[in-house]
C-alpha positions in Angstrom: -60.1 191.7 -2.1 -59.8 195.4 -1.4 -59.0 196.7 2.1 -61.6 198.6 4.1 -59.6 201.8 3.6 -59.6 201.3 -0.1 -63.4 200.6 -0.1 -64.1 203.7 1.9 -61.9 205.8 -0.4 -63.7 204.4 -3.5 -67.1 205.1 -1.9 -66.3 208.7 -1.1 -64.2 209.7 -4.0 -65.2 207.2 -6.8 -62.9 205.2 -9.0 -59.6 206.6 -10.1 -59.3 208.4 -13.4 -56.7 207.6 -16.0 -54.3 210.4 -16.8 -55.6 210.6 -20.3 -59.0 211.7 -18.8 -57.5 215.0 -17.8 -58.6 216.6 -21.1 -62.2 215.7 -20.1 -62.0 217.5 -16.8 -62.2 221.0 -18.4 -65.2 223.2 -17.8 -67.6 225.1 -20.1 -68.4 228.7 -19.2 -71.8 227.8 -17.6 -70.1 225.5 -15.1 -66.8 227.5 -14.8 -68.9 230.6 -13.6 -70.1 229.0 -10.4 -66.8 227.1 -9.8 -64.5 230.1 -10.0 -66.8 233.1 -9.4 -68.8 231.9 -6.4 -66.5 233.6 -4.0 -66.7 237.0 -5.8 -70.4 236.8 -6.2 -71.2 235.5 -2.7 -69.2 238.3 -1.1 -72.2 240.5 -1.7 -73.8 238.6 1.1 -71.4 240.2 3.7 -69.6 243.1 1.9 -72.6 245.5 2.1 -73.1 244.6 5.7 -69.4 245.5 6.5 -70.1 249.0 5.0 -73.0 249.6 7.4 -71.2 248.1 10.4 -68.2 250.4 9.8 -70.4 253.5 9.4 -72.4 252.6 12.5 -69.6 254.0 14.7 -70.7 257.5 13.7 -74.4 256.7 14.1 -77.2 256.2 11.6 -76.6 259.6 10.0 -73.4 258.3 8.5 -75.3 255.8 6.4 -75.8 258.6 3.9 -72.3 257.8 2.7 -73.0 254.1 2.0 -74.2 254.7 -1.5 -71.2 256.7 -2.5 -68.8 254.2 -1.0 -70.6 251.5 -2.8 -70.2 253.3 -6.1 -66.5 253.7 -5.6 -66.2 250.0 -4.7 -68.1 249.1 -7.9 -65.8 251.3 -9.9 -62.8 249.5 -8.5 -64.4 246.2 -9.3 -65.0 247.2 -12.9 -61.4 248.3 -13.2 -60.1 245.0 -11.7 -62.3 242.9 -13.9 -61.3 244.8 -17.0 -57.6 244.5 -16.0 -57.8 240.7 -15.4 -59.4 240.2 -18.8 -56.1 241.4 -20.2 -54.2 239.0 -17.9 -56.1 235.8 -18.8 -55.5 236.5 -22.5 -51.8 237.2 -22.1 -51.1 234.4 -19.6 -53.6 231.5 -20.1 -51.3 228.9 -18.5 -53.0 229.2 -15.0 -50.1 230.8 -13.2 -52.2 233.9 -12.8 -50.8 236.7 -10.7 -47.8 234.6 -9.6 -46.8 234.0 -13.2 -47.3 237.6 -14.2 -45.2 238.9 -11.3 -42.5 236.3 -11.8 -42.1 236.8 -15.5 -42.1 240.6 -15.4 -40.7 241.5 -12.0 -38.6 238.5 -11.1 -38.9 235.4 -8.8 -38.7 237.4 -5.6 -41.8 239.4 -6.5 -43.5 236.3 -7.7 -43.0 234.7 -4.3 -44.5 237.8 -2.7 -47.6 237.3 -4.8 -47.7 233.6 -4.1 -47.4 234.2 -0.4 -50.3 236.7 -0.5 -52.5 234.4 -2.5 -51.9 231.4 -0.3 -52.9 233.4 2.8 -55.9 234.8 1.0 -57.1 231.4 -0.1 -57.0 230.1 3.4 -58.9 233.2 4.7 -61.4 232.8 1.9 -62.4 229.4 3.2 -62.5 230.5 6.8 -64.4 233.8 6.1 -66.9 232.2 3.7 -67.8 229.3 5.9 -68.0 231.5 9.0 -70.3 233.9 7.2 -72.4 231.0 6.0 -72.8 229.9 9.7 -73.9 233.4 10.6 -76.5 233.7 7.8 -77.9 230.2 8.4 -77.8 230.9 12.2 -80.1 233.9 11.6 -82.8 231.6 10.7 -81.8 228.5 12.6 -80.6 229.0 16.2 -79.0 225.5 16.4 -76.4 226.6 13.8 -75.8 229.9 15.6 -75.1 228.0 18.9 -72.7 225.6 17.2 -71.0 227.8 14.5 -67.6 226.2 14.9 -68.9 222.6 14.6 -71.0 223.6 11.6 -68.0 225.3 10.0 -65.7 222.3 10.5 -68.3 219.9 9.0 -68.9 222.2 6.1 -65.1 222.5 5.3 -64.8 218.7 5.5 -67.7 218.1 3.1 -66.4 220.7 0.7 -62.9 219.2 0.7 -64.5 215.7 0.0 -66.5 217.0 -2.9 -63.4 218.7 -4.4 -61.4 215.5 -4.0 -63.8 213.8 -6.4 -62.6 216.1 -9.1 -63.1 219.5 -10.6 -65.8 218.6 -13.1 -68.0 216.8 -10.5 -67.5 219.6 -8.0 -68.4 222.2 -10.7 -71.7 220.4 -11.6 -72.5 220.0 -7.9 -72.0 223.7 -7.2 -73.6 225.1 -10.4 -77.3 224.8 -9.2 -76.8 226.4 -5.8 -74.8 229.3 -7.3 -77.4 230.1 -9.9 -80.1 229.7 -7.2 -78.3 232.4 -5.2 -78.1 234.7 -8.1 -81.8 234.2 -8.8 -82.6 234.8 -5.1 -80.6 238.0 -4.8 -81.9 239.4 -8.1 -85.4 238.4 -7.1 -85.0 240.0 -3.6 -83.7 243.3 -5.1 -86.2 243.5 -8.0 -89.3 242.6 -5.9 -88.2 245.0 -3.1 -87.8 247.9 -5.5 -91.1 246.9 -7.3 -92.9 247.0 -4.0 -91.5 250.5 -3.1 -91.6 252.3 -6.4 -94.6 250.6 -8.2 -96.8 249.4 -5.4 -95.9 252.2 -3.0 -95.4 249.9 0.0 -93.5 251.3 3.0 -90.9 248.7 3.6 -89.1 249.0 7.0 -86.7 246.5 8.3 -87.1 245.1 11.8 -84.3 247.3 13.0 -85.5 250.5 11.3 -87.2 251.9 14.5 -84.2 251.1 16.7 -81.9 254.0 17.7 -78.3 253.5 16.8 -76.1 254.9 19.6 -73.0 256.4 18.0 -69.7 255.4 19.6 -68.1 258.5 18.1 -70.8 261.1 17.4 -70.2 264.3 15.5 -67.2 263.1 13.5 -65.7 265.7 11.2 -62.5 266.5 9.4 -59.7 263.9 9.3 -61.5 261.6 11.7 -64.5 261.4 9.4 -62.2 260.8 6.4 -60.5 258.0 8.2 -63.8 256.4 9.0 -64.9 256.6 5.4 -61.6 255.1 4.2 -62.0 252.3 6.8 -65.5 251.7 5.6 -64.3 251.6 2.0 -61.6 249.1 2.9 -64.2 246.9 4.6 -66.5 247.0 1.7 -63.7 246.0 -0.7 -64.2 242.5 0.5 -66.6 242.4 -2.4 -63.6 242.2 -4.7 -62.1 239.0 -3.3 -62.2 236.1 -5.6 -61.7 238.0 -8.9 -58.2 236.6 -9.3 -59.4 233.0 -9.1 -60.4 232.9 -12.7 -56.9 234.0 -13.8 -55.5 231.1 -11.8 -58.0 228.6 -13.2 -57.7 229.3 -16.9 -56.4 225.8 -17.7 -59.7 224.4 -16.4 -61.7 226.1 -19.1 -62.6 224.6 -22.4 -60.8 226.0 -25.5 -60.4 228.8 -26.4 -59.3 229.0 -22.7 -58.3 232.7 -22.6 -61.4 233.9 -24.4 -63.8 231.8 -22.3 -62.1 232.9 -19.1 -62.4 236.6 -20.1 -66.0 236.1 -20.9 -66.6 234.5 -17.5 -64.8 237.4 -15.8 -67.1 239.9 -17.5 -70.2 237.9 -16.5 -69.0 237.7 -12.9 -68.2 241.4 -12.7 -71.5 242.5 -14.1 -73.6 240.2 -11.9 -71.6 241.1 -8.7 -71.9 244.9 -9.3 -75.6 244.7 -9.8 -76.2 242.6 -6.8 -73.9 244.6 -4.6 -75.4 248.0 -5.4 -78.9 246.6 -5.3 -78.5 245.4 -1.8 -77.0 248.7 -0.6 -79.9 250.6 -2.2 -82.5 248.3 -0.6 -80.8 248.6 2.8 -81.0 252.4 2.7 -84.7 252.2 1.6 -85.7 249.9 4.4 -83.5 251.8 6.9 -81.7 248.8 8.2 -79.6 249.5 11.4 -76.5 247.4 11.9 -74.1 247.7 14.9 -70.7 246.2 15.5 -71.9 245.7 19.1 -75.7 245.0 19.2 -75.9 246.7 22.6 -75.4 250.0 20.7 -79.0 249.5 19.4 -81.5 251.2 21.7 -85.1 250.1 21.8 -84.4 246.5 21.1 -86.6 243.9 22.8 -85.2 241.6 25.4 -83.1 238.8 24.0 -82.8 240.5 20.6 -80.3 238.8 18.3 -79.0 241.0 15.5 -79.7 239.3 12.1 -77.4 239.7 9.2 -78.1 242.5 6.7 -79.3 240.1 4.0 -81.5 238.2 6.5 -83.2 241.5 7.5 -83.7 242.6 3.9 -85.3 239.2 2.8 -87.5 239.2 5.9 -88.7 242.7 5.1 -89.3 242.3 1.4 -90.9 238.8 1.8 -92.9 239.7 4.9 -96.1 238.2 3.4 -94.2 235.4 1.7 -92.1 233.5 4.3 -91.0 230.9 1.7 -89.1 233.7 0.0 -87.2 234.5 3.3 -86.4 230.9 3.8 -85.2 230.5 0.2 -82.9 233.5 0.3 -81.5 232.6 3.7 -80.9 229.0 2.6 -79.3 229.7 -0.7 -77.2 232.5 0.9 -75.8 230.1 3.5 -75.2 227.5 0.8 -73.5 229.8 -1.6 -71.2 231.1 1.2 -70.3 227.5 2.0 -69.7 226.9 -1.7 -67.8 230.2 -2.1 -64.9 228.5 -0.4 -64.8 226.3 -3.5 -63.0 229.1 -5.3 -60.1 228.7 -2.9 -60.3 224.9 -3.2 -59.8 225.3 -6.9 -57.2 228.1 -6.8 -55.0 227.0 -3.8 -54.2 223.5 -5.2 -53.4 224.8 -8.7 -51.1 227.5 -7.3 -49.6 225.0 -4.9 -48.9 222.7 -7.9 -47.2 225.4 -9.8 -45.1 226.5 -6.8 -44.1 222.8 -6.2 -43.1 222.5 -9.9 -40.9 225.6 -9.4 -39.5 223.9 -6.2 -40.9 226.4 -3.8 -43.3 223.9 -2.1 -43.0 220.1 -1.5 -43.2 218.1 -4.7 -46.1 216.1 -3.4 -48.3 219.2 -4.1 -47.6 218.8 -7.8 -49.0 215.3 -8.0 -52.6 214.7 -9.0 -54.7 212.3 -7.0 -56.9 209.4 -8.2 -59.6 211.8 -9.5 -57.1 214.1 -11.3 -57.4 216.7 -8.6 -54.5 218.1 -6.6 -55.5 216.2 -3.5 -52.6 217.1 -1.2 -53.3 220.8 -1.8 -57.0 220.4 -1.1 -56.3 218.6 2.2 -53.7 221.2 3.2 -56.1 224.1 2.5 -58.9 222.4 4.5 -56.7 221.8 7.5 -55.4 225.4 7.6 -58.9 226.9 7.3 -60.1 224.6 10.1 -57.3 225.9 12.4 -58.4 229.5 11.7 -62.1 228.7 12.3 -61.3 227.1 15.7 -58.9 229.9 16.8 -61.4 232.7 15.8 -64.5 230.7 16.9 -66.0 231.1 13.4 -66.5 234.9 13.9 -66.5 236.3 10.4 -66.3 239.9 11.7 -62.9 239.1 13.3 -61.7 237.0 10.4 -62.6 239.6 7.8 -60.1 242.0 9.3 -57.4 239.7 8.2 -58.9 239.5 4.8 -58.3 241.6 1.7 -54.7 242.5 2.2 -53.3 239.5 0.5 -55.6 239.7 -2.5 -54.8 243.4 -3.1 -51.1 242.7 -2.9 -51.5 240.3 -5.7 -53.7 242.8 -7.6 -51.0 245.5 -7.4 -48.1 243.2 -8.4 -50.1 241.7 -11.2 -51.2 245.0 -12.8 -47.7 246.5 -12.5 -46.4 243.3 -14.1 -48.8 243.6 -17.0 -47.7 247.1 -17.7 -44.1 245.9 -18.0 -45.4 243.0 -20.2 -46.9 245.4 -22.7 -43.8 247.6 -22.6 -41.7 244.6 -23.5 -44.0 243.6 -26.4 -44.2 247.2 -27.7 -40.5 247.4 -28.1 -40.6 244.8 -30.8 -44.1 245.2 -32.3 -44.3 247.2 -35.5 -47.9 246.6 -36.7 -49.9 249.7 -35.9 -53.1 247.8 -35.2 -51.4 245.4 -32.8 -49.6 248.4 -31.1 -53.0 250.1 -30.7 -54.5 247.0 -29.0 -51.5 246.8 -26.7 -51.7 250.4 -25.8 -55.4 250.1 -25.0 -54.7 247.0 -22.8 -51.8 248.8 -21.1 -54.1 251.7 -20.3 -56.6 249.4 -18.8 -54.0 247.7 -16.6 -52.6 251.1 -15.6 -56.0 252.2 -14.4 -56.4 248.9 -12.6 -53.0 249.5 -10.9 -54.0 253.0 -9.8 -57.3 251.7 -8.3 -55.8 248.6 -6.6 -52.8 250.5 -5.2 -55.0 253.1 -3.7 -57.2 250.4 -2.1 -54.1 248.5 -0.8 -52.7 251.6 0.9 -56.1 252.4 2.4 -56.6 248.8 3.6 -53.1 248.6 5.2 -53.5 252.0 7.0 -57.1 251.5 8.2 -57.0 247.8 9.0 -53.4 247.3 10.2 -54.2 247.4 13.9 -57.5 245.5 13.4 -55.8 242.3 12.2 -54.2 243.1 8.9 -50.8 242.9 10.5 -51.3 239.3 11.2 -52.0 238.6 7.5 -48.7 240.4 6.7 -46.9 238.2 9.2 -48.4 235.1 7.6 -47.3 236.3 4.2 -43.8 236.8 5.5 -43.7 233.3 7.0 -44.9 231.8 3.7 -42.3 233.7 1.8 -39.4 232.7 4.1 -40.6 229.1 4.1 -40.8 228.9 0.3 -37.3 230.4 -0.1 -36.0 227.8 2.4 -37.6 225.0 0.5 -36.2 226.2 -2.8 -32.8 226.6 -1.2 -33.0 223.0 0.0 -34.1 221.6 -3.4 -31.3 223.6 -5.1 -28.7 222.3 -2.7 -29.9 218.7 -3.2 -29.8 219.1 -7.0 -26.3 220.5 -6.9 -25.2 217.6 -4.7 -26.6 215.1 -7.2 -25.1 216.5 -10.4 -22.7 213.8 -11.8 -19.2 215.1 -12.4 -17.9 215.5 -16.0 -15.2 212.9 -15.4 -16.1 209.3 -14.8 -16.2 208.7 -11.0 -13.7 206.1 -9.8 -15.1 202.7 -9.1 -14.6 201.2 -5.6 -11.6 199.0 -5.2 -13.5 196.0 -3.7 -16.9 195.1 -2.5 -17.2 193.5 0.9 -20.5 191.8 1.8 -21.9 191.3 5.3 -25.0 189.2 5.8 -26.7 189.9 9.0 -27.8 186.6 10.7 -30.0 186.1 13.7 -31.0 182.5 13.1 -30.3 179.9 10.5 -33.6 179.7 8.7 -35.0 180.1 5.2 -34.7 183.9 5.0 -31.1 183.7 6.1 -30.3 181.0 3.5 -31.9 183.1 0.8 -29.9 186.2 1.8 -26.7 184.1 1.8 -27.5 182.7 -1.7 -28.3 186.2 -3.1 -25.1 187.7 -1.5 -23.0 185.0 -3.1 -24.6 185.5 -6.5 -23.3 189.1 -6.5 -19.7 187.7 -6.6 -18.3 190.0 -3.9 -14.6 190.2 -3.1 -15.3 189.0 0.4 -18.3 187.7 2.2 -19.0 187.2 5.9 -22.1 186.3 7.9 -22.4 188.4 11.0 -24.3 187.6 14.2 -24.4 189.3 17.6 -24.0 187.3 20.8 -26.7 188.3 23.2 -27.3 184.8 24.5 -24.4 182.3 24.7 -26.6 179.2 24.4 -28.3 180.5 21.2 -25.0 181.6 19.7 -23.4 178.2 20.3 -26.5 176.5 18.8 -26.2 178.7 15.7 -22.5 177.9 15.3 -23.2 174.2 15.6 -26.0 174.3 13.0 -23.8 176.4 10.7 -21.0 173.8 10.9 -23.5 170.9 10.5 -24.9 172.3 7.2 -21.3 173.1 6.0 -22.3 176.6 4.8 -19.4 177.9 2.8 -19.6 181.5 4.3 -17.6 182.2 7.4 -19.7 183.1 10.5 -18.4 186.0 12.5 -19.6 186.6 16.0 -19.4 190.0 17.7 -19.9 190.2 21.4 -22.6 192.4 23.1 -22.1 192.5 26.8 -25.1 194.9 27.2 -27.3 192.8 24.9 -27.5 195.5 22.2 -27.9 194.4 18.6 -27.7 197.5 16.4 -24.5 199.1 17.9 -22.2 196.1 17.6 -23.2 195.6 13.9 -22.6 199.3 13.1 -19.2 199.3 14.9 -18.2 196.2 13.0 -19.1 197.7 9.6 -17.4 201.0 10.6 -14.2 199.0 11.3 -14.3 197.5 7.7 -14.7 201.0 6.2 -11.9 202.4 8.4 -9.5 199.6 7.3 -10.3 200.1 3.6 -11.8 203.6 2.9 -11.9 203.1 -0.9 -13.9 199.8 -0.6 -17.7 199.4 -0.5 -19.5 197.4 2.2 -22.8 195.9 1.2 -25.0 194.7 4.0 -27.7 192.1 3.3 -30.6 192.0 5.8 -33.2 189.2 5.6 -36.8 190.6 6.2 -40.2 189.0 6.5 -43.0 190.1 4.2 -46.2 189.9 6.2 -49.8 190.4 5.3 -51.5 191.7 8.4 -50.9 195.0 10.0 -50.3 193.6 13.5 -47.6 191.3 12.2 -45.5 194.4 11.5 -45.3 195.0 15.2 -43.9 191.5 15.8 -41.3 191.3 13.0 -38.6 193.3 11.3 -38.0 195.8 14.2 -34.3 195.0 14.5 -33.9 195.1 10.7 -35.6 198.5 10.6 -33.3 199.9 13.3 -30.1 198.5 11.5 -31.2 199.9 8.2 -32.0 203.3 9.6 -28.5 203.6 11.1 -26.7 202.3 8.1 -28.3 204.8 5.7 -26.2 207.5 7.3 -22.9 205.6 6.8 -20.9 206.7 3.7 -19.7 203.9 1.5 -22.3 201.4 2.9 -25.0 199.9 0.7 -28.0 198.2 2.3 -30.0 195.5 0.6 -33.2 194.0 2.0 -33.8 190.3 1.1 -37.5 189.6 1.4 -39.1 186.4 2.6 -42.8 186.1 2.0 -44.7 184.5 4.9 -48.0 182.6 4.2 -50.0 185.6 5.4 -48.6 187.7 2.6 -49.9 185.4 -0.2 -53.5 186.7 0.2 -52.2 190.3 0.3 -53.8 192.3 -2.5 -51.4 194.4 -4.4 -53.9 197.3 -4.5 -54.1 197.2 -0.8 -50.3 197.2 -0.6 -50.2 200.2 -2.9 -52.8 202.1 -0.9 -50.8 201.5 2.3 -47.3 202.3 0.9 -48.2 205.2 -1.5 -48.1 208.7 0.1 -51.6 210.3 0.4 -52.4 212.3 -2.7 
């Protein structure tokens, strides 16, 4: 009979998969696109808004620059997508930017990339879920009033779906992602159709508001800085591109080719949606302010809707179902966009654990062949950020982008060195031409991403980017410390070349509290090991009980001497430890083996009533050199009905 915990686990996650089912967990392109590209495509729901919010500081007149900024961001996106198509073909193992940097720049640079990506994945979940709460809150006030609670529930559900396995999560997320793409394309196409074909005058609800500039009449270096900051904010549209490079092993063969094709589809769709929304926002004259009080002429109680909500409300003003549809699928895709991180973070964590930079538990697959520990860790970290920042995507997004562009830069520079290494040995002219072309693409990608990284650090450092850099540094130091620990342990455990000397003798001590069946079994087992000497040891905490034990010992004529140690302060553990230390001190080359009888119980509350003294003794003896501890189990009746599956569930670390 399974335990309640096991039943709940099976109900939520399903039955465990055999390891040989791993080959069936790979994804075709039509499913891989929504699984790995949902973050990059969904960023168009908030990246255009960030452009208009940043420009609003200089007033509505600065919106004239939005189109040009959008074009530059689209150019960077094309460069990054083209560059990563070279990455996935050259490194299809799933290490992504971490592997590229480690192989071509060295482990230290690889750790920098890993630290940046781990931070970025956590922020991806926090930002996407918070943005989803804001978009859904534009249509449903209840969500807007409880954004933190909504975000925590969404993260929990998303983690649960991913714990069921990558294939099931991919199928579950495919329909909403394609529904979002259909909704945004429909919104842009219908809006442009109404304006240029039907001649409708589309004006957003905020078009007639006056935007009060915080810093009017910007010019010169100040204006350039504002445009650079706006460009950096809009580059949020590029986040998530690297996820496909980290998820290549999840694609169906040929893995590299399918991943490259998926990258191309993702880039094309994202650029069209991104530029279409910016164009539609300019046409409808949307006004967005970082502080809504900067909007003059607003009615009492006005709540500023998101850019996408205003556009869909304007375009579908005579078709409210369209507004509801776009708002719903946008909120849903932003929730599911976090799935990109739930696929990337655990895989990267597994690779880092395999390289001994993270705890080894992150390398273990769970019942459904997902990296369950990594999924749980990511969910908890994102929840902390959501609570600390109160699910405010505008504050969270300031921490965003830095990590992903650090990985972009290190990856592209690593690819250039990769091609240089291959070109030194390649003699075929056609192959060299292909390598030179790929190298040129990566060089262009390096130029674009380096420029963006510099701009992001300069313009966003005081707005929160410094905190991301601090987190990256903390991850880097932590992973170096973990690797140092594992290396130290491995060094300690290496057997010497010469045969280690055997101990001179083995002295056995059987710990006795009462003369009952568990004690007799421990004595029999200890004698069966044929030690050089054997003694039964009891602690005198009650004179009457000790005398009764000695009398029973003599009556049964047990052939093992019973030694009694005094305990004037009624302690049990310390006198036993002192006695064993004395044996070791008398014969340092000898081994002392301690046999401890223990009860095997079947109910959780029975653990509180038994084995406490044995647990304390074992815990202390584990730190004594030259001392071996052996538990001798005695199964009580309650353990007979104990299901082994329940035992495994309780004793096995969570995966």
